[in-house]
LUMVEXLUM-716856 format. One record per atom (N, C-alpha, C, O): residue number from 1; residue in one letter; atom name; x, y, z. Coordinates in nm, 3 decimals. Last residue first. Layout:
N
+-----+------+------+---------+---------+---------+
| seq | type | atom |      xx |      yy |      zz |
+-----+------+------+---------+---------+---------+
| NUM |    a |   CA |       X |       Y |       Z |
...
+-----+------+------+---------+---------+---------+
***
This chain:
74
+-----+------+------+---------+---------+---------+
| seq | type | atom |      xx |      yy |      zz |
+-----+------+------+---------+---------+---------+
|  74 |    p |    N |  17.528 |   2.467 |   7.266 |
|  74 |    p |   CA |  17.627 |   2.529 |   7.179 |
|  74 |    p |    C |  17.766 |   2.556 |   7.235 |
|  74 |    p |    O |  17.852 |   2.608 |   7.164 |
|  73 |    h |    N |  17.429 |   2.120 |   7.305 |
|  73 |    h |   CA |  17.454 |   2.239 |   7.393 |
|  73 |    h |    C |  17.561 |   2.330 |   7.288 |
|  73 |    h |    O |  17.659 |   2.276 |   7.238 |
|  72 |    t |    N |  17.449 |   1.886 |   7.189 |
|  72 |    t |   CA |  17.318 |   1.967 |   7.208 |
|  72 |    t |    C |  17.333 |   2.100 |   7.259 |
|  72 |    t |    O |  17.242 |   2.183 |   7.251 |
|  71 |    a |    N |  17.637 |   1.756 |   6.927 |
|  71 |    a |   CA |  17.631 |   1.821 |   7.054 |
|  71 |    a |    C |  17.488 |   1.894 |   7.071 |
|  71 |    a |    O |  17.429 |   1.950 |   6.978 |
|  70 |    r |    N |  17.694 |   1.633 |   6.669 |
|  70 |    r |   CA |  17.553 |   1.603 |   6.745 |
|  70 |    r |    C |  17.544 |   1.648 |   6.892 |
|  70 |    r |    O |  17.465 |   1.596 |   6.971 |
|  69 |    d |    N |  17.945 |   1.689 |   6.604 |
|  69 |    d |   CA |  17.820 |   1.730 |   6.535 |
|  69 |    d |    C |  17.693 |   1.706 |   6.613 |
|  69 |    d |    O |  17.596 |   1.781 |   6.600 |
|  68 |    r |    N |  18.133 |   1.590 |   6.794 |
|  68 |    r |   CA |  18.098 |   1.766 |   6.802 |
|  68 |    r |    C |  17.969 |   1.750 |   6.707 |
|  68 |    r |    O |  17.874 |   1.815 |   6.751 |
|  67 |    n |    N |  18.142 |   1.324 |   6.968 |
|  67 |    n |   CA |  18.087 |   1.387 |   6.850 |
|  67 |    n |    C |  18.058 |   1.512 |   6.855 |
|  67 |    n |    O |  17.959 |   1.550 |   6.918 |
|  66 |    i |    N |  18.420 |   1.210 |   7.140 |
|  66 |    i |   CA |  18.316 |   1.283 |   7.144 |
|  66 |    i |    C |  18.279 |   1.343 |   7.022 |
|  66 |    i |    O |  18.363 |   1.410 |   6.962 |
|  65 |    q |    N |  18.566 |   0.922 |   7.274 |
|  65 |    q |   CA |  18.531 |   1.005 |   7.130 |
|  65 |    q |    C |  18.396 |   1.087 |   7.151 |
|  65 |    q |    O |  18.287 |   1.035 |   7.173 |
|  64 |    l |    N |  18.802 |   0.883 |   7.498 |
|  64 |    l |   CA |  18.692 |   0.916 |   7.486 |
|  64 |    l |    C |  18.666 |   0.999 |   7.342 |
|  64 |    l |    O |  18.722 |   1.102 |   7.305 |
|  63 |    p |    N |  19.066 |   0.631 |   7.496 |
|  63 |    p |   CA |  19.033 |   0.780 |   7.504 |
|  63 |    p |    C |  18.860 |   0.792 |   7.460 |
|  63 |    p |    O |  18.808 |   0.705 |   7.390 |
|  62 |    l |    N |  19.099 |   0.380 |   7.741 |
|  62 |    l |   CA |  19.042 |   0.418 |   7.603 |
|  62 |    l |    C |  19.006 |   0.570 |   7.592 |
|  62 |    l |    O |  18.926 |   0.623 |   7.669 |
|  61 |    h |    N |  19.296 |   0.174 |   7.920 |
|  61 |    h |   CA |  19.224 |   0.306 |   7.915 |
|  61 |    h |    C |  19.214 |   0.331 |   7.775 |
|  61 |    h |    O |  19.306 |   0.307 |   7.697 |
|  60 |    p |    N |  19.249 |  -0.170 |   8.009 |
|  60 |    p |   CA |  19.318 |  -0.059 |   7.923 |
|  60 |    p |    C |  19.232 |   0.066 |   7.918 |
|  60 |    p |    O |  19.110 |   0.059 |   7.914 |
|  59 |    a |    N |  19.285 |  -0.290 |   8.359 |
|  59 |    a |   CA |  19.200 |  -0.254 |   8.252 |
|  59 |    a |    C |  19.274 |  -0.156 |   8.143 |
|  59 |    a |    O |  19.353 |  -0.071 |   8.185 |
|  58 |    d |    N |  19.403 |  -0.351 |   8.618 |
|  58 |    d |   CA |  19.482 |  -0.360 |   8.470 |
|  58 |    d |    C |  19.399 |  -0.336 |   8.358 |
|  58 |    d |    O |  19.449 |  -0.366 |   8.250 |
|  57 |    q |    N |  19.212 |  -0.293 |   8.802 |
|  57 |    q |   CA |  19.342 |  -0.202 |   8.808 |
|  57 |    q |    C |  19.407 |  -0.204 |   8.662 |
|  57 |    q |    O |  19.449 |  -0.107 |   8.600 |
|  56 |    p |    N |  18.891 |  -0.319 |   8.675 |
|  56 |    p |   CA |  19.003 |  -0.368 |   8.757 |
|  56 |    p |    C |  19.117 |  -0.282 |   8.730 |
|  56 |    p |    O |  19.113 |  -0.201 |   8.636 |
|  55 |    p |    N |  18.608 |  -0.067 |   8.710 |
|  55 |    p |   CA |  18.716 |  -0.174 |   8.636 |
|  55 |    p |    C |  18.827 |  -0.203 |   8.707 |
|  55 |    p |    O |  18.865 |  -0.127 |   8.796 |
|  54 |    l |    N |  18.368 |  -0.065 |   8.943 |
|  54 |    l |   CA |  18.473 |   0.006 |   8.891 |
|  54 |    l |    C |  18.553 |  -0.108 |   8.817 |
|  54 |    l |    O |  18.560 |  -0.223 |   8.860 |
|  53 |    t |    N |  18.133 |  -0.172 |   9.040 |
|  53 |    t |   CA |  18.120 |  -0.059 |   8.956 |
|  53 |    t |    C |  18.245 |  -0.014 |   8.892 |
|  53 |    t |    O |  18.241 |   0.065 |   8.798 |
|  52 |    g |    N |  18.063 |  -0.530 |   9.057 |
|  52 |    g |   CA |  18.145 |  -0.413 |   9.085 |
|  52 |    g |    C |  18.115 |  -0.299 |   8.978 |
|  52 |    g |    O |  18.081 |  -0.320 |   8.862 |
|  51 |    i |    N |  17.760 |  -0.662 |   9.159 |
|  51 |    i |   CA |  17.844 |  -0.633 |   9.021 |
|  51 |    i |    C |  17.922 |  -0.508 |   9.082 |
|  51 |    i |    O |  17.870 |  -0.412 |   9.138 |
|  50 |    k |    N |  17.677 |  -0.936 |   9.338 |
|  50 |    k |   CA |  17.724 |  -0.819 |   9.345 |
|  50 |    k |    C |  17.820 |  -0.779 |   9.217 |
|  50 |    k |    O |  17.921 |  -0.839 |   9.180 |
|  49 |    p |    N |  17.421 |  -1.164 |   9.234 |
|  49 |    p |   CA |  17.546 |  -1.128 |   9.257 |
|  49 |    p |    C |  17.580 |  -0.985 |   9.265 |
|  49 |    p |    O |  17.511 |  -0.909 |   9.197 |
|  48 |    l |    N |  17.088 |  -1.190 |   9.434 |
|  48 |    l |   CA |  17.169 |  -1.157 |   9.298 |
|  48 |    l |    C |  17.326 |  -1.129 |   9.333 |
|  48 |    l |    O |  17.358 |  -1.080 |   9.441 |
|  47 |    r |    N |  16.896 |  -1.409 |   9.566 |
|  47 |    r |   CA |  17.034 |  -1.344 |   9.585 |
|  47 |    r |    C |  17.090 |  -1.314 |   9.449 |
|  47 |    r |    O |  17.129 |  -1.397 |   9.368 |
|  46 |    v |    N |  16.574 |  -1.492 |   9.638 |
|  46 |    v |   CA |  16.669 |  -1.458 |   9.537 |
|  46 |    v |    C |  16.785 |  -1.376 |   9.566 |
|  46 |    v |    O |  16.760 |  -1.259 |   9.595 |
|  45 |    d |    N |  16.392 |  -1.714 |   9.788 |
|  45 |    d |   CA |  16.480 |  -1.615 |   9.828 |
|  45 |    d |    C |  16.594 |  -1.611 |   9.705 |
|  45 |    d |    O |  16.678 |  -1.698 |   9.681 |
|  44 |    p |    N |  16.070 |  -1.737 |   9.662 |
|  44 |    p |   CA |  16.182 |  -1.785 |   9.682 |
|  44 |    p |    C |  16.284 |  -1.682 |   9.724 |
|  44 |    p |    O |  16.261 |  -1.564 |   9.696 |
|  43 |    g |    N |  15.792 |  -1.616 |   9.947 |
|  43 |    g |   CA |  15.844 |  -1.652 |   9.799 |
|  43 |    g |    C |  15.991 |  -1.693 |   9.797 |
|  43 |    g |    O |  16.050 |  -1.693 |   9.905 |
|  42 |    g |    N |  15.732 |  -1.526 |  10.193 |
|  42 |    g |   CA |  15.731 |  -1.680 |  10.155 |
|  42 |    g |    C |  15.767 |  -1.707 |  10.027 |
|  42 |    g |    O |  15.775 |  -1.825 |   9.993 |
|  41 |    m |    N |  15.667 |  -1.208 |  10.083 |
|  41 |    m |   CA |  15.687 |  -1.309 |  10.195 |
|  41 |    m |    C |  15.671 |  -1.451 |  10.165 |
|  41 |    m |    O |  15.571 |  -1.480 |  10.099 |
|  40 |    g |    N |  15.558 |  -1.071 |   9.882 |
|  40 |    g |   CA |  15.688 |  -1.127 |   9.862 |
|  40 |    g |    C |  15.724 |  -1.216 |   9.971 |
|  40 |    g |    O |  15.812 |  -1.300 |   9.951 |
|  39 |    p |    N |  15.418 |  -0.800 |  10.054 |
|  39 |    p |   CA |  15.422 |  -0.892 |   9.924 |
|  39 |    p |    C |  15.546 |  -0.949 |   9.935 |
|  39 |    p |    O |  15.639 |  -0.890 |   9.991 |
|  38 |    t |    N |  15.308 |  -0.889 |  10.394 |
|  38 |    t |   CA |  15.378 |  -0.801 |  10.312 |
|  38 |    t |    C |  15.416 |  -0.901 |  10.183 |
|  38 |    t |    O |  15.438 |  -1.022 |  10.186 |
|  37 |    q |    N |  14.969 |  -0.926 |  10.492 |
|  37 |    q |   CA |  15.099 |  -1.001 |  10.472 |
|  37 |    q |    C |  15.173 |  -0.903 |  10.390 |
|  37 |    q |    O |  15.107 |  -0.832 |  10.314 |
|  36 |    s |    N |  14.795 |  -0.689 |  10.707 |
|  36 |    s |   CA |  14.815 |  -0.770 |  10.564 |
|  36 |    s |    C |  14.946 |  -0.812 |  10.573 |
|  36 |    s |    O |  15.030 |  -0.756 |  10.643 |
|  35 |    i |    N |  14.795 |  -0.538 |  10.906 |
|  35 |    i |   CA |  14.766 |  -0.645 |  10.922 |
|  35 |    i |    C |  14.786 |  -0.742 |  10.808 |
|  35 |    i |    O |  14.791 |  -0.864 |  10.825 |
|  34 |    s |    N |  14.835 |  -0.277 |  10.798 |
|  34 |    s |   CA |  14.936 |  -0.302 |  10.904 |
|  34 |    s |    C |  14.918 |  -0.463 |  10.941 |
|  34 |    s |    O |  15.011 |  -0.520 |  10.998 |
|  33 |    p |    N |  14.632 |  -0.231 |  10.619 |
|  33 |    p |   CA |  14.768 |  -0.248 |  10.560 |
|  33 |    p |    C |  14.873 |  -0.287 |  10.660 |
|  33 |    p |    O |  14.984 |  -0.325 |  10.623 |
|  32 |    v |    N |  14.408 |  -0.188 |  10.790 |
|  32 |    v |   CA |  14.426 |  -0.315 |  10.702 |
|  32 |    v |    C |  14.547 |  -0.345 |  10.666 |
|  32 |    v |    O |  14.587 |  -0.461 |  10.670 |
|  31 |    i |    N |  14.454 |   0.023 |  10.932 |
|  31 |    i |   CA |  14.444 |  -0.101 |  11.010 |
|  31 |    i |    C |  14.472 |  -0.201 |  10.920 |
|  31 |    i |    O |  14.546 |  -0.295 |  10.950 |
|  30 |    l |    N |  14.468 |   0.275 |  10.746 |
|  30 |    l |   CA |  14.537 |   0.240 |  10.858 |
|  30 |    l |    C |  14.568 |   0.120 |  10.926 |
|  30 |    l |    O |  14.679 |   0.099 |  10.976 |
|  29 |    f |    N |  14.278 |   0.252 |  10.543 |
|  29 |    f |   CA |  14.410 |   0.315 |  10.518 |
|  29 |    f |    C |  14.501 |   0.291 |  10.628 |
|  29 |    f |    O |  14.620 |   0.288 |  10.600 |
|  28 |    a |    N |  14.031 |   0.135 |  10.649 |
|  28 |    a |   CA |  14.107 |   0.080 |  10.528 |
|  28 |    a |    C |  14.258 |   0.118 |  10.494 |
|  28 |    a |    O |  14.339 |   0.045 |  10.437 |
|  27 |    v |    N |  13.982 |   0.293 |  10.865 |
|  27 |    v |   CA |  14.034 |   0.118 |  10.870 |
|  27 |    v |    C |  14.072 |   0.074 |  10.774 |
|  27 |    v |    O |  14.148 |  -0.023 |  10.777 |
|  26 |    l |    N |  13.918 |   0.529 |  10.720 |
|  26 |    l |   CA |  14.031 |   0.507 |  10.844 |
|  26 |    l |    C |  14.075 |   0.359 |  10.865 |
|  26 |    l |    O |  14.192 |   0.322 |  10.879 |
|  25 |    l |    N |  13.703 |   0.458 |  10.579 |
|  25 |    l |   CA |  13.833 |   0.489 |  10.516 |
|  25 |    l |    C |  13.937 |   0.490 |  10.607 |
|  25 |    l |    O |  14.048 |   0.451 |  10.571 |
|  24 |    g |    N |  13.523 |   0.383 |  10.784 |
|  24 |    g |   CA |  13.570 |   0.299 |  10.690 |
|  24 |    g |    C |  13.681 |   0.337 |  10.633 |
|  24 |    g |    O |  13.771 |   0.254 |  10.629 |
|  23 |    v |    N |  13.509 |   0.647 |  10.918 |
|  23 |    v |   CA |  13.553 |   0.527 |  10.984 |
|  23 |    v |    C |  13.593 |   0.406 |  10.893 |
|  23 |    v |    O |  13.688 |   0.335 |  10.926 |
|  22 |    v |    N |  13.392 |   0.771 |  10.696 |
|  22 |    v |   CA |  13.507 |   0.837 |  10.745 |
|  22 |    v |    C |  13.575 |   0.702 |  10.845 |
|  22 |    v |    O |  13.694 |   0.672 |  10.830 |
|  21 |    l |    N |  13.148 |   0.644 |  10.643 |
|  21 |    l |   CA |  13.244 |   0.624 |  10.567 |
|  21 |    l |    C |  13.375 |   0.685 |  10.594 |
|  21 |    l |    O |  13.470 |   0.656 |  10.520 |
|  20 |    v |    N |  13.027 |   0.676 |  10.886 |
|  20 |    v |   CA |  13.035 |   0.548 |  10.861 |
|  20 |    v |    C |  13.149 |   0.525 |  10.738 |
|  20 |    v |    O |  13.221 |   0.425 |  10.729 |
|  19 |    l |    N |  12.976 |   0.953 |  10.884 |
|  19 |    l |   CA |  13.056 |   0.904 |  10.985 |
|  19 |    l |    C |  13.114 |   0.749 |  10.952 |
|  19 |    l |    O |  13.225 |   0.710 |  10.987 |
|  18 |    a |    N |  12.802 |   0.969 |  10.665 |
|  18 |    a |   CA |  12.936 |   1.036 |  10.636 |
|  18 |    a |    C |  13.020 |   0.963 |  10.770 |
|  18 |    a |    O |  13.132 |   0.918 |  10.745 |
|  17 |    g |    N |  12.600 |   0.833 |  10.765 |
|  17 |    g |   CA |  12.642 |   0.791 |  10.634 |
|  17 |    g |    C |  12.788 |   0.849 |  10.639 |
|  17 |    g |    O |  12.883 |   0.774 |  10.618 |
|  16 |    l |    N |  12.520 |   0.989 |  10.974 |
|  16 |    l |   CA |  12.549 |   0.868 |  11.007 |
|  16 |    l |    C |  12.623 |   0.805 |  10.892 |
|  16 |    l |    O |  12.711 |   0.724 |  10.921 |
|  15 |    f |    N |  12.443 |   1.242 |  10.822 |
|  15 |    f |   CA |  12.561 |   1.234 |  10.934 |
|  15 |    f |    C |  12.605 |   1.120 |  10.954 |
|  15 |    f |    O |  12.728 |   1.111 |  10.957 |
|  14 |    w |    N |  12.218 |   1.144 |  10.700 |
|  14 |    w |   CA |  12.356 |   1.198 |  10.621 |
|  14 |    w |    C |  12.464 |   1.183 |  10.719 |
|  14 |    w |    O |  12.565 |   1.116 |  10.696 |
|  13 |    f |    N |  12.046 |   1.074 |  10.904 |
|  13 |    f |   CA |  12.100 |   0.964 |  10.804 |
|  13 |    f |    C |  12.234 |   1.002 |  10.729 |
|  13 |    f |    O |  12.328 |   0.927 |  10.702 |
|  12 |    v |    N |  12.000 |   1.326 |  11.003 |
|  12 |    v |   CA |  12.068 |   1.239 |  11.086 |
|  12 |    v |    C |  12.143 |   1.117 |  10.994 |
|  12 |    v |    O |  12.259 |   1.078 |  11.007 |
|  11 |    r |    N |  11.876 |   1.455 |  10.785 |
|  11 |    r |   CA |  12.010 |   1.492 |  10.827 |
|  11 |    r |    C |  12.083 |   1.393 |  10.920 |
|  11 |    r |    O |  12.205 |   1.378 |  10.917 |
|  10 |    r |    N |  11.647 |   1.299 |  10.746 |
|  10 |    r |   CA |  11.745 |   1.297 |  10.671 |
|  10 |    r |    C |  11.877 |   1.338 |  10.692 |
|  10 |    r |    O |  11.976 |   1.285 |  10.642 |
|   9 |    n |    N |  11.408 |   1.283 |  10.908 |
|   9 |    n |   CA |  11.531 |   1.229 |  10.977 |
|   9 |    n |    C |  11.657 |   1.229 |  10.859 |
|   9 |    n |    O |  11.758 |   1.162 |  10.881 |
|   8 |    d |    N |  11.145 |   1.458 |  10.996 |
|   8 |    d |   CA |  11.249 |   1.445 |  10.897 |
|   8 |    d |    C |  11.381 |   1.415 |  10.947 |
|   8 |    d |    O |  11.454 |   1.492 |  11.011 |
|   7 |    v |    N |  10.861 |   1.326 |  11.115 |
|   7 |    v |   CA |  10.982 |   1.403 |  11.145 |
|   7 |    v |    C |  11.071 |   1.365 |  11.046 |
|   7 |    v |    O |  11.077 |   1.248 |  11.010 |
|   6 |    f |    N |  10.520 |   1.413 |  11.133 |
|   6 |    f |   CA |  10.621 |   1.345 |  11.057 |
|   6 |    f |    C |  10.756 |   1.435 |  11.091 |
|   6 |    f |    O |  10.767 |   1.558 |  11.095 |
|   5 |    e |    N |  10.317 |   1.358 |  11.434 |
|   5 |    e |   CA |  10.387 |   1.478 |  11.331 |
|   5 |    e |    C |  10.495 |   1.407 |  11.269 |
|   5 |    e |    O |  10.567 |   1.338 |  11.342 |
|   4 |    f |    N |  10.061 |   1.157 |  11.471 |
|   4 |    f |   CA |  10.205 |   1.176 |  11.487 |
|   4 |    f |    C |  10.227 |   1.283 |  11.391 |
|   4 |    f |    O |  10.166 |   1.295 |  11.284 |
|   3 |    e |    N |   9.715 |   1.146 |  11.651 |
|   3 |    e |   CA |   9.804 |   1.175 |  11.493 |
|   3 |    e |    C |   9.966 |   1.202 |  11.538 |
|   3 |    e |    O |   9.987 |   1.267 |  11.640 |
|   2 |    q |    N |   9.539 |   0.894 |  11.792 |
|   2 |    q |   CA |   9.641 |   1.016 |  11.790 |
|   2 |    q |    C |   9.718 |   1.011 |  11.664 |
|   2 |    q |    O |   9.766 |   0.919 |  11.598 |
|   1 |    m |    N |   9.189 |   0.851 |  11.804 |
|   1 |    m |   CA |   9.341 |   0.823 |  11.749 |
|   1 |    m |    C |   9.405 |   0.942 |  11.753 |
|   1 |    m |    O |   9.362 |   1.055 |  11.730 |
+-----+------+------+---------+---------+---------+
***
């Protein structure tokens, strides 16, 4: 009978496991988001009214009231 010498393949398995992990992360971060559907696609079309940031020309001008007792800066 022929006897075979035991070969330790743990380094090969570790390398293959790390390679599979790196390729899997690459697929997860690069390929999957590019093929997945954009959130909100196919949902209702909501259009909000535009809100003016400036008051109308004839709006009354009120003086500012500054409370000196609560000032945070001296």
